[in-house]
C-alpha positions as CSV (number, residue, x, y, z in Angstrom):
1,M,-2.4,-1.1,15.2
2,E,0.3,-3.7,15.0
3,E,3.9,-4.2,16.2
4,K,5.9,-5.4,13.2
5,L,9.5,-6.7,13.1
6,A,11.7,-8.2,10.4
7,F,15.3,-9.2,9.8
8,I,16.3,-9.2,6.1
9,E,19.6,-10.2,4.6
10,I,20.6,-8.7,1.2
11,S,23.3,-10.2,-1.0
12,T,24.6,-8.6,-4.2
13,E,26.6,-10.2,-6.9
14,D,28.3,-8.2,-9.6
15,D,29.4,-9.5,-13.1
16,I,30.7,-7.6,-16.1
17,T,27.3,-6.3,-17.3
18,E,25.1,-5.9,-14.2
19,S,24.5,-6.4,-10.5
20,H,22.2,-9.1,-9.2
21,T,20.4,-8.7,-5.8
22,A,18.8,-11.4,-3.7
23,A,17.2,-11.2,-0.3
24,T,16.5,-13.6,2.6
25,L,13.8,-12.9,5.1
26,H,15.1,-14.4,8.4
27,F,12.2,-13.2,10.6
28,H,8.9,-11.5,9.8
29,E,6.1,-11.3,12.4
30,K,3.5,-8.9,13.7
31,V,1.3,-8.7,16.8
32,T,-2.0,-7.0,16.5
33,A,-3.6,-5.0,19.3
34,D,-7.2,-5.9,20.2
35,N,-9.3,-2.8,19.2
36,S,-12.4,-4.7,18.3
37,Q,-14.6,-3.1,21.0
38,F,-13.8,0.3,19.5
39,R,-14.5,-0.7,15.9
40,G,-11.4,1.1,14.9
41,V,-7.9,1.9,16.1
42,H,-7.8,3.5,19.6
43,P,-4.6,5.4,20.1
44,I,-4.2,4.5,23.8
45,V,-4.8,0.8,23.2
46,A,-2.4,0.9,20.3
47,L,0.3,2.6,22.4
48,E,-0.2,0.2,25.3
49,S,0.1,-2.8,22.9
50,H,3.3,-1.4,21.4
51,N,4.9,-0.9,24.9
52,K,3.9,-4.4,25.9
53,Q,4.7,-6.4,22.8
54,L,7.6,-4.8,21.1
55,A,10.4,-6.0,23.5
56,P,9.3,-9.6,23.6
57,L,9.0,-9.5,19.8
58,I,12.6,-8.3,19.5
59,A,13.8,-11.0,21.9
60,K,12.1,-13.6,19.7
61,A,13.5,-12.1,16.5
62,L,17.1,-12.0,17.8
63,R,17.1,-15.8,18.2
64,T,16.6,-16.1,14.4
65,L,19.7,-14.1,13.4
66,P,22.1,-16.1,11.4
67,P,25.4,-17.3,13.0
68,P,28.3,-14.9,12.5
69,A,30.3,-15.2,9.3
70,P,34.1,-15.5,9.6
71,D,34.6,-11.8,8.7
72,S,31.6,-10.4,10.7
73,L,31.1,-9.2,14.2
74,S,28.8,-11.1,16.6
75,I,26.4,-10.2,19.4
76,P,25.6,-12.5,22.4
77,I,22.0,-13.7,22.4
78,R,20.6,-15.7,25.4
79,C,18.3,-18.6,24.5
80,E,16.8,-21.4,26.5
81,Q,19.8,-23.5,25.8
82,G,22.3,-20.8,26.8
83,W,24.2,-18.0,25.2
84,F,24.9,-18.0,21.5
85,G,26.8,-15.7,19.2
86,K,24.7,-14.2,16.4
87,R,25.6,-12.0,13.4
88,K,25.4,-8.4,14.3
89,P,23.0,-6.4,12.0
90,D,24.8,-3.9,9.7
91,F,22.2,-1.2,10.5
92,I,18.6,-0.7,11.8
93,S,15.7,0.4,9.7
94,V,12.6,1.9,11.4
95,T,9.4,3.7,10.4
96,R,9.8,7.4,11.1
97,G,6.5,8.5,9.6
98,P,3.9,9.4,8.6
99,G,1.6,8.1,11.3
100,M,0.5,8.5,14.9
101,L,3.3,10.0,16.9
102,S,2.8,8.0,20.0
103,S,3.2,4.6,18.2
104,L,6.0,5.9,15.9
105,N,8.0,7.2,18.9
106,T,7.8,3.8,20.6
107,G,9.4,2.1,17.6
108,L,11.8,4.9,16.8
109,N,13.2,5.1,20.3
110,T,13.6,1.4,20.5
111,A,15.5,1.4,17.2
112,K,17.7,4.2,18.5
113,G,18.5,2.1,21.6
114,L,19.5,-0.9,19.5
115,A,21.6,1.2,17.1
116,L,23.4,2.8,20.0
117,A,23.9,-0.5,21.9
118,W,25.2,-2.3,18.8
119,Q,27.0,0.8,17.4
120,V,25.4,0.5,14.0
121,P,23.7,3.1,11.8
122,L,20.0,4.0,12.0
123,V,17.8,4.6,8.9
124,G,14.4,6.2,9.4
125,V,12.0,5.2,6.7
126,N,9.0,6.9,5.1
127,H,6.4,4.1,5.1
128,M,4.6,5.4,1.9
129,Q,8.0,5.3,0.1
130,A,8.2,1.7,1.4
131,H,4.9,0.8,-0.1
132,A,6.1,2.1,-3.5
133,L,9.2,-0.1,-3.3
134,T,7.4,-3.3,-2.1
135,P,7.2,-4.9,-5.5
136,Q,11.0,-4.7,-5.7
137,L,11.2,-6.5,-2.4
138,A,8.8,-9.2,-3.6
139,Q,11.0,-9.7,-6.7
140,V,14.3,-10.1,-4.8
141,L,12.6,-12.5,-2.3
142,D,11.4,-14.7,-5.1
143,S,14.3,-16.9,-6.0
144,R,12.4,-18.2,-9.1
145,K,12.7,-14.8,-10.8
146,S,15.6,-12.9,-12.2
147,R,17.6,-11.3,-9.4
148,H,18.0,-8.1,-11.5
149,L,16.1,-5.5,-9.5
150,S,12.7,-4.8,-11.0
151,P,10.7,-2.7,-11.6
152,E,13.2,-0.1,-12.5
153,F,12.6,3.6,-12.1
154,P,10.7,5.5,-13.4
155,F,7.2,4.1,-12.9
156,L,3.7,5.2,-11.8
157,T,2.6,4.2,-8.3
158,L,-1.0,4.1,-7.0
159,L,-0.8,4.1,-3.2
160,V,-4.1,3.0,-1.7
161,S,-4.6,2.5,2.0
162,G,-6.7,3.5,5.0
163,G,-4.9,6.8,5.4
164,H,-3.7,7.6,1.9
165,T,-4.8,7.6,-1.7
166,M,-2.4,9.1,-4.2
167,L,-1.1,8.6,-7.7
168,V,2.7,9.1,-7.8
169,H,5.3,9.4,-10.5
170,S,8.2,7.4,-8.9
171,K,11.2,8.9,-10.6
172,A,13.9,7.6,-8.3
173,L,14.5,6.0,-4.9
174,A,13.7,9.2,-2.9
175,H,11.9,11.2,-5.6
176,H,8.2,10.5,-5.9
177,A,6.1,13.3,-7.5
178,I,2.4,13.3,-6.5
179,L,0.2,13.6,-9.6
180,A,-3.2,13.1,-7.8
181,N,-4.2,13.1,-4.1
182,T,-7.5,12.7,-2.3
183,I,-9.3,16.0,-1.5
184,D,-11.2,14.5,1.4
185,I,-10.9,10.9,2.7
186,A,-8.7,7.9,1.7
187,I,-10.2,5.0,-0.3
188,G,-9.5,2.6,2.7
189,D,-11.3,4.9,5.1
190,C,-14.2,5.2,2.6
191,I,-14.5,1.4,2.3
192,D,-14.4,1.0,6.0
193,K,-17.2,3.5,6.5
194,M,-19.3,2.0,3.7
195,A,-18.9,-1.5,5.3
196,R,-20.3,-0.2,8.6
197,H,-23.5,0.8,6.7
198,I,-23.8,-2.2,4.4
199,L,-22.8,-5.2,6.4
200,P,-25.4,-6.9,8.7
201,V,-24.7,-5.8,12.3
202,G,-24.3,-9.4,13.4
203,L,-21.6,-10.0,10.9
204,I,-19.6,-7.1,12.1
205,E,-20.0,-8.0,15.8
206,T,-18.8,-11.6,15.3
207,S,-16.0,-10.9,12.9
208,G,-13.4,-9.7,15.4
209,E,-12.2,-7.2,12.7
210,I,-11.6,-3.5,13.2
211,M,-10.9,-2.7,9.5
212,Y,-13.8,-4.0,7.4
213,G,-12.5,-3.8,3.9
214,R,-11.7,-7.5,3.6
215,L,-15.0,-8.3,5.3
216,L,-16.9,-6.2,2.8
217,E,-15.2,-7.9,-0.1
218,E,-16.0,-11.4,1.2
219,F,-19.6,-10.4,1.8
220,A,-19.9,-8.9,-1.7
221,F,-18.3,-11.8,-3.5
222,P,-18.7,-14.9,-1.3
223,N,-17.4,-17.2,-4.1
224,G,-14.4,-15.0,-4.8
225,C,-13.3,-14.0,-8.3
226,S,-15.9,-16.2,-9.9
227,D,-18.6,-13.8,-8.6
228,H,-17.0,-10.7,-10.1
229,A,-18.7,-10.8,-13.6
230,Y,-17.2,-7.4,-14.3
231,V,-17.8,-5.7,-17.6
232,A,-15.6,-2.6,-17.9
233,P,-17.0,0.6,-19.6
234,R,-15.5,1.1,-23.0
235,T,-15.6,4.9,-22.9
236,R,-15.3,7.7,-20.4
237,E,-19.0,8.5,-21.0
238,E,-20.1,5.0,-20.1
239,E,-17.9,5.2,-17.0
240,L,-19.6,8.4,-15.8
241,S,-23.1,7.3,-16.5
242,S,-25.4,6.4,-13.7
243,T,-27.8,3.4,-14.1
244,P,-30.5,2.7,-11.5
245,S,-30.3,-0.7,-9.9
246,R,-33.2,-3.1,-9.7
247,W,-34.0,-1.8,-6.3
248,G,-34.3,1.8,-7.6
249,W,-31.2,3.5,-6.3
250,A,-28.1,4.6,-8.3
251,L,-24.6,5.6,-7.5
252,T,-22.8,8.4,-9.3
253,A,-19.0,8.4,-10.0
254,P,-17.1,10.8,-7.7
255,L,-16.3,14.2,-9.2
256,S,-18.5,13.6,-12.2
257,K,-20.9,16.4,-11.3
258,T,-20.5,19.3,-8.9
259,R,-22.4,22.6,-8.3
260,S,-19.7,24.5,-10.1
261,G,-19.8,22.2,-13.1
262,S,-18.1,19.0,-14.1
263,R,-14.9,18.0,-12.3
264,S,-14.6,14.7,-14.1
265,K,-11.2,15.7,-15.5
266,D,-9.7,16.8,-12.3
267,M,-6.5,15.0,-11.3
268,A,-7.8,14.3,-7.8
269,F,-9.6,11.6,-5.9
270,S,-12.8,12.1,-3.8
271,F,-14.6,9.5,-1.7
272,A,-16.6,11.3,1.0
273,G,-19.6,11.8,-1.3
274,L,-19.7,8.1,-2.1
275,G,-19.7,7.2,1.5
276,S,-22.6,9.6,2.2
277,A,-24.6,8.1,-0.8
278,I,-24.2,4.6,0.7
279,E,-25.4,5.9,4.1
280,R,-28.5,7.4,2.5
281,I,-29.3,4.1,0.6
282,C,-28.9,2.0,3.7
283,H,-30.5,4.2,6.3
284,G,-32.5,6.9,4.5
285,R,-35.4,4.8,3.3
286,E,-38.4,3.4,5.1
287,I,-37.8,-0.2,4.1
288,V,-35.8,-3.1,5.5
289,M,-33.0,-4.0,3.2
290,T,-32.8,-7.7,2.3
291,L,-29.5,-9.6,2.3
292,D,-29.5,-9.7,-1.5
293,E,-29.9,-5.9,-1.7
294,R,-27.1,-5.3,0.8
295,R,-24.8,-7.5,-1.4
296,G,-25.9,-5.5,-4.4
297,V,-25.0,-2.3,-2.7
298,A,-21.6,-3.7,-1.7
299,R,-20.8,-4.7,-5.2
300,E,-21.9,-1.4,-6.8
301,A,-20.1,0.6,-4.1
302,L,-16.8,-1.2,-4.7
303,R,-17.2,-0.9,-8.5
304,V,-17.7,2.8,-8.4
305,A,-14.9,3.4,-5.9
306,F,-12.4,1.3,-7.9
307,E,-13.4,2.7,-11.3
308,H,-12.8,6.2,-9.8
309,L,-9.3,5.1,-8.7
310,T,-8.5,3.7,-12.1
311,S,-9.8,6.6,-14.0
312,R,-7.0,8.9,-12.7
313,V,-4.4,6.3,-13.7
314,L,-5.9,6.3,-17.2
315,M,-5.8,10.1,-17.3
316,A,-2.1,10.1,-16.4
317,L,-1.4,7.5,-19.0
318,Q,-3.3,9.4,-21.7
319,D,-1.4,12.7,-20.9
320,L,1.5,12.7,-23.3
321,D,3.7,14.9,-21.1
322,I,3.3,12.5,-18.2
323,A,3.5,9.4,-20.3
324,D,6.7,10.6,-22.0
325,S,8.5,11.4,-18.8
326,A,7.1,8.4,-16.8
327,Y,7.7,5.9,-19.6
328,P,10.9,6.4,-21.6
329,Q,10.9,2.7,-22.4
330,P,8.3,1.1,-24.7
331,N,6.8,-0.9,-21.8
332,G,5.9,1.2,-18.8
333,T,4.9,0.0,-15.3
334,V,2.1,0.9,-13.0
335,I,2.5,-0.3,-9.4
336,V,-0.6,-0.6,-7.1
337,S,0.4,-0.9,-3.5
338,G,-1.0,-0.4,0.0
339,G,-3.6,-2.3,2.0
340,V,-6.4,-1.8,-0.5
341,A,-4.2,-3.4,-3.2
342,S,-5.0,-6.8,-1.7
343,N,-8.6,-6.5,-2.8
344,Q,-9.1,-9.0,-5.7
345,F,-12.0,-7.1,-7.2
346,L,-9.8,-4.0,-7.5
347,R,-7.5,-6.1,-9.6
348,T,-10.4,-7.2,-11.8
349,V,-11.5,-3.6,-12.4
350,Y,-8.0,-2.4,-13.3
351,V,-7.2,-5.1,-15.7
352,T,-10.4,-5.0,-17.8
353,L,-10.6,-1.3,-18.4
354,L,-7.1,-0.7,-19.8
355,Y,-7.6,-3.2,-22.6
356,C,-11.0,-2.5,-24.1
357,Q,-10.8,1.1,-25.1
358,Y,-7.6,0.9,-27.2
359,P,-7.2,-2.7,-28.3
360,D,-4.9,-1.7,-31.2
361,K,-2.2,-0.7,-28.7
362,F,-2.0,-4.1,-26.9
363,R,1.0,-6.3,-26.7
364,Q,1.3,-9.4,-24.6
365,L,-1.3,-9.1,-21.8
366,N,-0.5,-9.5,-18.1
367,R,-3.7,-11.5,-17.3
368,T,-4.3,-10.6,-13.7
369,R,-7.8,-9.7,-12.6
370,L,-7.2,-6.0,-12.2
371,R,-6.1,-5.7,-15.8
372,S,-9.8,-5.3,-16.9
373,F,-10.0,-1.5,-16.6
374,L,-6.6,-0.9,-18.2
375,D,-7.1,-3.5,-20.9
376,I,-10.4,-2.2,-22.2
377,R,-8.9,1.3,-22.5
378,G,-6.0,0.3,-24.6
379,F,-3.1,0.0,-22.2
380,A,-2.1,-3.7,-22.4
381,H,1.5,-2.5,-23.1
382,V,1.6,-1.2,-19.6
383,R,3.0,-3.6,-17.0
384,L,0.7,-3.8,-14.0
385,V,2.4,-4.9,-10.7
386,F,0.8,-5.8,-7.4
387,P,2.8,-7.0,-4.4
388,P,1.8,-10.3,-2.9
389,T,-1.3,-9.8,-0.7
390,S,0.9,-10.6,2.4
391,L,3.0,-7.6,1.6
392,C,0.2,-5.1,0.7
393,T,-0.7,-4.0,4.2
394,D,1.9,-2.2,6.5
395,N,4.7,-4.7,7.2
396,A,8.2,-4.7,8.6
397,A,9.8,-6.4,5.6
398,M,9.0,-3.4,3.4
399,I,10.6,-1.0,6.0
400,A,13.7,-3.2,6.2
401,W,14.0,-3.3,2.4
402,T,13.5,0.5,1.9
403,G,16.0,1.1,4.7
404,T,18.5,-1.2,2.9
405,E,18.1,0.8,-0.4
406,M,18.5,4.1,1.4
407,Y,21.6,2.8,3.2
408,K,23.1,1.6,0.0
409,A,22.5,5.0,-1.5
410,G,24.5,6.5,1.3
411,Y,21.8,7.8,3.6
412,E,21.7,7.4,7.4
413,S,19.5,9.0,10.1
414,D,20.9,11.0,13.0
415,L,20.1,9.6,16.4
416,G,18.4,12.9,17.2
417,C,15.8,12.4,14.4
418,R,12.2,12.8,15.3
419,A,9.1,10.9,14.4
420,L,6.9,12.7,11.8
421,R,3.1,12.7,11.9
422,K,3.1,14.1,8.3
423,W,5.9,13.4,5.8
424,S,5.5,13.9,2.1
425,I,7.2,11.7,-0.5
426,D,7.2,14.6,-3.0
427,P,10.2,16.9,-3.2
428,A,7.7,19.7,-4.1
429,G,5.9,19.3,-0.8
430,E,6.1,21.8,2.0
431,D,8.6,19.7,3.9
432,G,10.7,19.0,0.8
433,G,9.8,15.3,0.6
434,I,11.7,12.3,1.8
435,L,15.1,14.0,1.9
436,G,13.7,17.5,2.8
437,V,13.2,16.8,6.5
438,D,16.0,17.2,9.1
439,G,17.8,14.2,10.6
440,W,19.6,12.8,7.5
441,K,23.3,12.4,7.1
442,M,25.5,11.0,4.4
443,K,27.7,8.0,5.1
């Protein structure tokens, strides 16, 4: 777990036809707890790190606040050179959920204290909503691009991380309808488990990592994108076929076959079976795996996992009802966000497949690596958007940005709001989605 803090300044300029938004990131830093001996996040270690690191991180961040403007209020900040007046923040954004309550409460209670001391509003943010809005943040931070906020709603969002895997129809700021969810474990959790079986023990022990997705990608493709050599299946039948490797084992696409019959058309994700298959290959045979075979297993495991992800995006795009509602404009948008979105091979798989199946539908191609899967299936007209890799994993900047958008829309959080272990982004969820939980108030 990490302590994350950011100060972001938003400016908006209006002309006769439209509004232009730009952002300046004054401070963005994180401190990571050392969980390496546990090979995963230990809740107590994470909590102790939060309690130890958060206050010093805030003290450091306060020194980076801009000086007060002539028409703004200031707060006194003590630095080594003495006391200085800094511009008082207009409001405080903080992650309210979903996540581990102990860590969430540390950040939420600290944010409440700052909001109370400075007498400014508080905005509690759903961090999955923040992932969906991250490409907008990246766009307003990039001064080279148009300051017109993009992508505009509605769009499709594939949220892929260690704890979540869902395909979402993002209709508006606080309205994200879930089209597909995982029925067992998340893609990030699956990759982490597969890496524990595939990677040589010595590599894991010397890496210092606790999440092994990046380590598995580097092991599978030591030369980066030049090692991908990915050829996307042109049809759904090719995608679901299972071809034995030169070592004799084969991996089957998730949900392609079940005891009750085929579930290949289910709008759902499943990764537990893939993880179990990797465990059997790596530990269920009376042979010692060579380094070359381990690398082969890694590449095939990532291919199958990522093609499964992309297949559900294709199914949503091919469904006329969903396509019509999600894409009222000729050029639709698919956003891929979350920690797993930083994987370069995932980008290769996505890009290749959309093109090849329906080449007659293609317009100008967005030639990122992930376009493969989409391109081969005839969706070059779809705009594919990935945040910069630095903004894919959980970060404070995306929380600050989402809080800004909610605040501009008129929403604030009551100082009595609670941290939420579970918090849906879908209004149809049991809790009513982002705005369905208690603790909101309108400005």
